[in-house]
C-alpha positions in Angstrom: 286.8 -0.5 11.4 283.3 -1.7 9.8 283.8 -5.1 11.3 284.6 -4.0 14.2 281.2 -2.4 14.5 279.3 -5.4 13.4 281.1 -7.4 16.2 280.0 -5.2 18.7 276.4 -4.2 17.9 275.7 -7.7 16.1 277.6 -10.6 17.2 277.4 -9.9 20.7 279.6 -12.6 22.7 280.7 -14.5 25.9 279.7 -15.4 29.6 281.3 -15.5 32.9 281.7 -17.9 36.1 281.1 -17.3 39.4 280.0 -19.1 42.9 276.6 -18.3 44.3 277.9 -16.4 47.4 279.6 -14.1 45.1 276.5 -12.6 43.1 273.7 -13.8 46.5 272.9 -10.3 46.1 271.1 -11.2 42.7 269.4 -14.1 44.0 265.9 -12.8 44.4 266.0 -11.1 40.9 263.0 -11.8 38.9 264.2 -10.8 35.9 267.6 -9.5 34.3 269.3 -6.6 36.3 271.9 -4.3 35.8 275.7 -6.2 37.2 278.0 -3.6 38.3 275.8 -0.7 37.7 278.2 2.4 37.2 281.5 0.4 37.4 281.0 -2.5 34.5 277.7 -1.5 33.1 278.1 2.3 32.1 276.0 2.7 28.9 279.1 1.7 26.8 279.9 0.0 23.5 281.0 -3.4 24.6 280.7 -6.3 25.1 281.4 -10.3 26.6 281.4 -11.8 30.0 283.6 -14.1 31.4 283.8 -14.5 35.3 286.7 -16.3 36.3 285.6 -17.3 39.8 289.1 -18.2 41.2 291.0 -15.2 40.5 287.7 -12.8 40.9 288.0 -11.2 37.6 285.7 -10.6 34.6 286.8 -10.3 31.3 284.9 -7.9 28.4 285.4 -6.4 25.4 285.5 -2.2 24.8 285.3 -0.6 22.0 288.5 2.0 21.5 289.1 4.7 19.5 290.1 2.3 16.7 290.0 -0.9 17.7 288.2 -3.6 20.2 289.8 -4.1 23.0 289.9 -7.2 25.5 289.6 -5.7 29.2 289.3 -7.1 32.9 287.8 -6.0 36.1 288.3 -7.2 39.8 285.4 -7.6 41.9 286.1 -6.3 45.4 283.4 -6.3 48.0 281.2 -7.3 45.4 281.8 -4.4 43.4 283.6 -4.4 40.0 286.9 -2.0 39.9 289.9 -1.7 38.2 289.3 -1.4 34.7 292.4 -3.1 32.7 293.6 -3.3 29.1 295.2 -7.0 28.4 298.4 -6.0 26.5 298.0 -7.5 23.2 299.1 -5.7 20.1 296.6 -2.7 20.3 297.0 -1.9 16.3 294.7 -5.0 15.6 291.3 -5.5 17.4 290.7 -8.5 19.4 287.4 -9.6 21.0 285.1 -12.6 22.0 287.0 -14.1 24.7 287.4 -17.3 26.5 289.0 -18.2 30.3 289.4 -21.0 31.4 287.9 -21.7 35.1 292.0 -21.7 36.5 292.2 -18.5 34.8 295.5 -19.2 32.9 294.2 -19.8 29.2 292.9 -17.0 27.3 291.1 -18.1 23.9 289.9 -15.2 21.7 289.6 -13.7 18.0 291.4 -11.4 16.5 292.9 -9.9 13.2 296.4 -10.0 13.9 298.4 -11.7 11.0 298.6 -15.7 11.7 302.5 -15.5 9.9 304.5 -13.2 7.9 303.1 -14.9 4.6 299.6 -14.6 5.8 298.2 -12.1 3.2 294.3 -12.7 4.1 293.2 -10.2 6.5 290.6 -12.2 8.4 289.6 -13.2 11.9 291.3 -16.2 13.3 291.0 -18.1 16.9 294.1 -17.2 19.2 295.2 -18.7 22.6 297.5 -16.9 25.4 298.3 -18.6 28.5 299.2 -16.5 31.9 302.4 -16.6 33.5 303.6 -15.1 36.8 300.0 -13.0 36.3 301.3 -12.1 32.8 299.5 -12.4 29.6 301.7 -13.7 27.3 302.2 -13.4 23.7 299.3 -14.8 21.8 299.5 -17.6 19.1 297.1 -19.3 16.7 294.9 -21.7 18.0 294.7 -24.2 14.9 298.0 -25.5 13.4 296.3 -25.4 9.9 294.6 -22.6 8.1 290.4 -22.6 8.5 288.6 -21.1 5.8 286.3 -17.8 6.9 286.2 -15.8 9.7 286.2 -17.2 13.2 284.4 -15.6 16.3 283.9 -16.4 19.8 285.8 -19.8 20.4 284.2 -21.5 23.5 286.4 -24.5 24.8 284.6 -27.4 27.0 286.2 -30.4 29.5 286.3 -32.5 26.7 288.9 -29.9 24.7 286.0 -29.8 21.8 286.0 -26.3 20.6 282.8 -24.4 19.8 283.3 -21.8 17.8 281.5 -19.3 14.7 282.5 -19.0 11.1 281.9 -16.3 9.2 282.7 -16.7 5.5 284.7 -14.4 3.6 282.3 -11.8 1.9 279.3 -13.2 4.1 277.3 -11.8 6.5 275.7 -14.8 7.7 277.6 -16.7 11.2 276.9 -20.3 11.8 278.2 -22.5 14.6 281.1 -24.7 14.8 282.8 -27.4 16.8 285.9 -28.6 16.1 286.5 -32.6 18.2 289.6 -32.9 20.3 290.7 -36.3 18.9 293.8 -38.0 19.6 295.7 -34.5 20.8 294.6 -32.8 17.7 291.4 -31.0 16.2 289.3 -32.6 13.7 288.0 -30.4 10.9 285.0 -28.4 12.4 281.7 -29.3 11.5 278.7 -26.9 11.5 275.8 -27.8 14.3 272.6 -29.0 13.0 270.3 -26.9 10.7 267.7 -26.5 13.6 270.5 -24.2 14.9 272.2 -22.8 12.4 269.5 -21.0 10.4 269.7 -19.0 6.8 270.2 -16.1 9.7 272.7 -15.3 12.0 273.9 -17.6 14.9 276.9 -16.7 17.1 277.8 -16.0 20.8 277.7 -19.9 22.0 278.4 -20.1 25.3 278.6 -24.1 25.8 277.9 -26.0 29.6 281.4 -27.8 30.3 279.9 -30.7 30.0 278.4 -30.4 26.6 275.3 -30.8 28.2 273.7 -27.5 26.6 274.5 -24.4 25.2 273.3 -20.8 24.8 273.6 -18.9 22.0 272.3 -15.2 20.6 270.1 -15.8 17.0 268.8 -13.2 14.8 265.4 -12.9 13.0 264.7 -16.5 14.2 261.1 -17.7 14.0 260.6 -16.5 17.6 262.6 -13.4 18.3 261.7 -10.2 20.4 264.7 -8.1 19.3 267.3 -7.7 17.1 268.7 -11.0 18.3 267.7 -13.1 20.9 269.1 -15.4 23.6 268.1 -19.6 22.8 269.3 -22.6 24.6 269.8 -26.4 23.2 270.3 -29.5 24.8 272.8 -32.3 23.7 271.4 -35.7 24.4 273.9 -38.4 23.4 275.5 -36.5 20.8 272.3 -35.0 19.1 271.6 -31.4 20.0 267.8 -30.7 20.2 265.8 -27.7 18.7 266.6 -24.3 20.2 264.0 -23.2 22.8 263.8 -19.5 22.9 264.9 -18.0 26.7 261.6 -15.8 26.6 260.2 -12.5 27.2 261.4 -12.3 30.8 265.2 -12.8 29.5 265.3 -11.4 26.1 264.4 -7.6 24.6 263.6 -5.8 21.8 267.5 -4.8 21.3 270.3 -7.0 20.9 270.6 -9.8 23.6 273.9 -12.1 23.3 277.2 -13.1 25.0 275.8 -15.1 27.4 277.7 -16.9 30.3 276.4 -19.0 32.9 278.5 -19.0 36.3 280.6 -21.9 37.3 277.9 -23.1 40.1 275.1 -22.9 37.5 272.7 -20.4 39.3 273.0 -17.9 37.0 273.1 -16.1 33.9 275.1 -13.0 32.5 274.5 -11.3 29.1 274.9 -8.4 27.4 272.1 -6.6 26.4 271.5 -2.8 24.3 268.0 -2.7 26.0 267.7 0.9 26.8 269.5 2.2 24.0 268.6 3.2 20.3 269.5 2.6 17.2 270.7 6.4 16.7 272.7 6.0 20.1 273.1 1.9 20.7 275.2 0.8 23.7 275.5 -2.3 25.9 275.3 -3.2 29.5 276.0 -6.6 31.3 272.8 -8.0 32.8 272.5 -11.2 35.4 269.6 -13.1 36.6 269.1 -16.3 38.5 268.9 -19.5 35.8 268.2 -22.8 35.8 269.1 -24.3 32.4 266.6 -27.4 33.3 263.5 -25.6 33.1 263.6 -25.2 29.4 264.2 -28.9 29.1 260.6 -30.1 28.2 259.8 -27.8 25.8 262.7 -28.8 23.5 260.8 -31.7 22.8 257.9 -30.7 21.8 256.3 -30.2 17.8 255.5 -26.8 19.1 258.8 -25.5 20.2 260.0 -27.5 16.8 257.6 -25.3 14.6 258.8 -22.2 16.8 261.9 -22.5 14.9 260.6 -21.9 11.4 261.7 -18.4 10.6 260.2 -16.0 7.6 262.4 -16.9 5.2 261.7 -20.2 3.4 264.4 -23.0 4.5 264.6 -26.3 3.6 262.8 -28.5 5.8 264.7 -31.7 7.9 268.0 -31.3 5.4 269.2 -34.9 4.9 266.6 -36.5 6.6 263.5 -35.7 4.6 264.8 -32.6 2.0 267.6 -34.9 0.4 269.5 -34.9 -2.8 266.6 -36.9 -4.2 262.7 -35.7 -5.3 260.2 -35.0 -2.1 257.2 -33.0 -2.7 253.8 -32.0 -1.3 254.7 -32.0 2.5 251.5 -32.3 4.7 252.1 -32.0 8.6 249.3 -33.3 10.9 249.6 -31.4 14.0 246.9 -33.9 15.8 249.3 -37.0 14.4 252.8 -35.2 14.9 253.5 -36.8 11.5 254.5 -35.2 7.7 253.5 -36.9 4.8 254.7 -36.3 1.6 255.9 -37.8 -1.8 259.2 -39.0 -2.3 259.8 -39.6 -6.1 262.5 -41.4 -8.3 264.7 -39.4 -10.5 262.4 -39.7 -13.5 259.4 -40.0 -11.5 258.9 -44.0 -12.6 258.0 -44.5 -9.1 256.2 -42.6 -6.2 255.9 -43.3 -3.0 253.8 -42.0 0.1 256.2 -41.5 3.2 255.9 -40.1 6.6 258.1 -39.1 9.2 256.8 -39.1 12.7 257.7 -36.6 15.0 259.3 -38.0 18.3 261.4 -37.3 21.2 261.8 -33.8 19.7 262.8 -34.6 16.1 261.8 -36.0 13.1 262.2 -39.7 12.5 263.6 -41.5 9.4 261.4 -41.6 6.7 259.2 -44.7 6.4 257.0 -46.0 3.3 253.2 -45.5 3.8 250.9 -48.6 3.7 247.1 -49.1 3.1 245.5 -52.0 4.5 249.0 -53.9 4.1 249.6 -52.8 0.5 252.2 -50.0 -0.5 251.8 -48.4 -3.9 254.8 -47.3 -6.1 252.6 -44.7 -8.2 250.7 -43.4 -5.4 251.7 -39.2 -4.3 250.2 -35.7 -3.7 249.1 -36.6 -0.4 247.1 -34.6 1.7 245.8 -35.7 5.3 242.5 -34.1 6.7 242.0 -31.6 9.2 241.0 -34.1 12.2 244.2 -36.3 10.8 242.4 -39.2 10.8 241.9 -39.4 6.6 244.6 -39.3 3.9 243.9 -38.3 0.5 246.2 -39.2 -2.2 246.4 -39.6 -6.2 247.5 -42.7 -7.9 247.6 -44.2 -11.4 245.9 -47.3 -12.3 244.8 -50.0 -9.6 241.6 -49.6 -11.0 239.0 -52.2 -9.7 237.7 -54.5 -12.9 239.7 -52.2 -15.4 243.4 -53.2 -16.0 244.1 -51.3 -18.8 242.9 -48.0 -17.1 246.0 -45.7 -16.2 244.9 -42.7 -15.9 245.6 -40.8 -12.0 242.4 -41.1 -9.9 241.7 -40.0 -5.7 241.8 -42.1 -3.4 240.8 -42.0 0.4 242.7 -44.3 3.2 240.9 -43.7 6.7 242.6 -44.6 10.1 242.0 -48.0 11.4 243.6 -48.8 15.3 246.2 -46.6 14.5 247.0 -47.7 10.9 245.9 -46.7 7.5 243.2 -49.1 6.3 242.6 -49.9 2.4 242.4 -47.5 -0.2 239.1 -46.9 -1.6 239.1 -45.0 -4.9 236.5 -41.9 -4.6 233.3 -41.5 -6.7 232.8 -41.0 -10.5 231.5 -37.6 -9.4 235.3 -36.3 -8.9 237.2 -39.4 -10.6 236.8 -38.9 -14.4 238.5 -41.1 -17.6 240.9 -38.0 -17.1 243.5 -37.5 -14.7 242.9 -36.1 -11.1 245.7 -34.9 -9.3 246.2 -33.2 -5.5 243.5 -33.7 -3.4 242.5 -31.4 -0.1 239.6 -32.1 1.9 238.0 -29.6 3.8 236.3 -29.2 7.5 232.6 -29.5 5.7 233.8 -32.6 3.5 234.1 -30.6 0.2 237.0 -32.0 -2.3 239.2 -29.4 -4.2 241.6 -31.2 -6.7 242.9 -30.4 -10.0 242.0 -32.0 -13.5 244.1 -32.4 -16.7 242.7 -31.2 -19.6 244.3 -31.1 -23.1 243.7 -27.9 -24.0 243.9 -26.1 -20.5 246.8 -28.4 -19.2 245.4 -28.6 -15.4 242.4 -26.8 -13.7 241.3 -26.8 -10.4 237.7 -28.4 -9.4 235.7 -28.9 -6.6 233.0 -31.6 -5.8 230.8 -30.5 -2.8 229.9 -33.1 0.2 226.2 -32.5 0.9 223.9 -35.4 2.7 226.8 -37.8 2.8 227.7 -37.8 -0.9 229.9 -35.9 -3.0 228.2 -33.7 -5.8 229.6 -33.4 -9.3 232.9 -31.7 -9.4 232.6 -27.7 -10.6 235.4 -26.2 -12.3 236.5 -22.7 -10.6 236.1 -19.4 -12.2 237.9 -18.5 -15.1 239.6 -15.6 -13.6 241.2 -18.7 -11.2 241.5 -21.4 -14.1 242.9 -19.7 -17.2 244.6 -21.1 -20.3 247.6 -22.0 -18.2 248.3 -24.6 -15.8 246.6 -24.3 -12.2 246.8 -26.6 -9.9 248.3 -28.2 -6.2 245.2 -26.3 -4.3 245.6 -26.1 -0.7 242.2 -24.8 0.8 241.9 -23.6 4.4 239.8 -26.2 6.4 237.1 -23.5 6.8 237.2 -22.4 2.9 238.6 -19.0 3.9 241.6 -19.0 1.3 243.1 -20.9 -1.1 247.0 -21.1 -2.1 247.5 -22.5 -5.5 250.1 -22.6 -8.1 250.1 -21.2 -11.8 252.8 -22.1 -14.5 254.2 -19.6 -17.1 252.4 -16.6 -16.3 254.1 -13.5 -18.2 255.7 -11.6 -15.7 256.1 -14.2 -12.6 259.2 -14.7 -11.1 259.8 -18.7 -12.0 258.5 -21.4 -14.1 255.5 -21.6 -11.5 254.3 -19.5 -8.9 252.2 -19.9 -5.7 249.1 -17.3 -5.7 246.5 -17.0 -3.4 243.0 -16.2 -3.6 239.9 -15.3 -0.5 236.8 -16.6 -0.4 234.3 -13.9 0.6 230.5 -15.2 0.7 231.0 -18.1 -1.2 232.9 -15.9 -3.8 236.4 -16.5 -4.9 238.7 -12.8 -5.1 241.2 -12.5 -8.0 244.4 -14.3 -6.9 247.4 -12.7 -6.0 250.7 -13.4 -6.3 252.7 -14.2 -3.8 255.9 -13.1 -5.0 258.0 -12.6 -1.4 257.7 -16.2 -1.1 258.4 -17.3 -4.8 261.5 -18.0 -6.4 263.1 -18.2 -10.3 262.4 -22.1 -10.1 259.6 -24.5 -9.7 257.2 -23.4 -6.5 254.2 -25.5 -5.7 252.8 -27.9 -3.4 251.5 -25.7 -0.7 250.2 -26.8 2.8 249.5 -24.4 5.9 249.1 -26.2 8.9 245.7 -26.5 10.7 246.7 -23.1 13.6 247.7 -21.4 10.4 251.3 -20.7 11.3 253.3 -22.2 9.1 253.2 -23.1 5.1 255.2 -25.6 3.5 255.6 -25.7 0.2 257.8 -27.7 -2.4 260.8 -25.7 -5.1 263.8 -25.9 -7.0 265.0 -22.7 -6.0 268.9 -24.5 -4.6 269.0 -26.6 -7.5 272.0 -26.1 -9.7 269.6 -24.5 -12.3 266.5 -24.2 -11.0 264.9 -23.1 -14.1 264.9 -26.0 -16.0 264.2 -29.2 -13.7 267.1 -31.1 -12.7 265.6 -33.8 -11.0 266.0 -32.1 -7.4 262.7 -30.7 -5.5 262.5 -29.7 -1.7 260.3 -29.3 0.8 260.5 -26.1 2.1 258.5 -24.2 5.2 258.2 -20.8 6.2 256.2 -18.7 9.2 252.6 -18.1 7.8 250.2 -15.1 8.5 247.1 -15.4 6.1 246.1 -11.9 7.4 249.6 -10.4 5.8 248.7 -11.2 2.1 245.1 -9.7 2.6 
């Protein structure tokens, strides 16, 4: 029964289907209103919404004394009545209903035993045909066993099936689809990572033509309540970044079980709004709905970033974050482009790379050229706050000194939309030692790391005054210790700095992120950002210019994060600097 409670309260479910004249009384509603108050909506422990316009029936799941039970109600004279339980075996729980538009095919999720050899108690998808008004004995939907618990099936006009899978022993549900091809179902594939986060996603209503889907997401970047509703659009087989349906539809409670009526005019869903954690109940809500109004927002960078949550997650899996080495992500909101370093497994080559954001997605990464020259040992790239200059580290290429191999800091200025010739910064910054990881502030001051034999790496700043860089100064000893300090991101107004410290006693990992604040020109004692750090390598921090998102590099998902195994990834997490003061 613990699993049933989870379904009832956490994985909210399916939708409904109707014609506009059937719900005309709700046509002028501005915000969601209760559907069938007093008959359908009765402050109960119930979920799911599937309305079949042809038969004027609404299907839902109610919690019984010992198991969840599928029910239906009839619409008579604009009122729901005649609550009736569907006669499937009452010893097992059933939930998550789909009914086709003819009202003669039902899919649902159940704990029923699939066959006499089935020894694993898990949720699977079942189907039942309706003959002579009676639902027949259900049979498993898939011919072969699918690992994990399967919930919330949704069938489209093409025959493709969308559903949620929760792995055994996991509380995290993701959305999948199984393509119907040549009369059979292909092995399920997960929907893209920007839909499936590291938190729970479920309750996916999919438009019959698969042009969009609406689902319930938990603890995403934009969440008003415990679960909220989001919409994603399918363009030529590519699902867009989800758009939050907003505070007018979502609530501070659980919102789920979305369903769009057959005419496309209304959204019906289940919500726990008005209840409490001590007495959680659900009602059914309806609101006039136009899915197209969210389409434009789905292609914006602001919307893309709004899906970044409070838990660090790999950024753009399989496109930017791959099995190779990527680090140092620097995102320009003005240019709508992410600059970072891609390196060979042995770091023998390092290439500054960019992924441009276009049509709602980050595009395939390309190498960055400076004045038509592409360098093979350039890295640590950072973009200026105004998006007009790139600063980076490069070994060699020093004019007039071909033997020199130390790292130096270079700059490139944008010229007619392209990056101009790279220029090495003056000796006030670049010494015969190696300099790394430059970051420029709005005042023009440049912060960077310098390698020393006795202290490994230390943090420096070169003040920009009267158009020239002053001799670089080492930051205080309580920031620079005898350990390695590097990778300093400094806010454009120099109000705070995030940097890396390595091998410190008591830290979580090999290297941890630290934060320090500038108060009247004095940097505060650094604080370990423990909730973001891991047991591995964490570094290369960068905060977007609006202050909302932190990008950094980590080995946390490597097979052996403590011992570098040639696998660095770029992560992103929602950020609020005031929470660290």
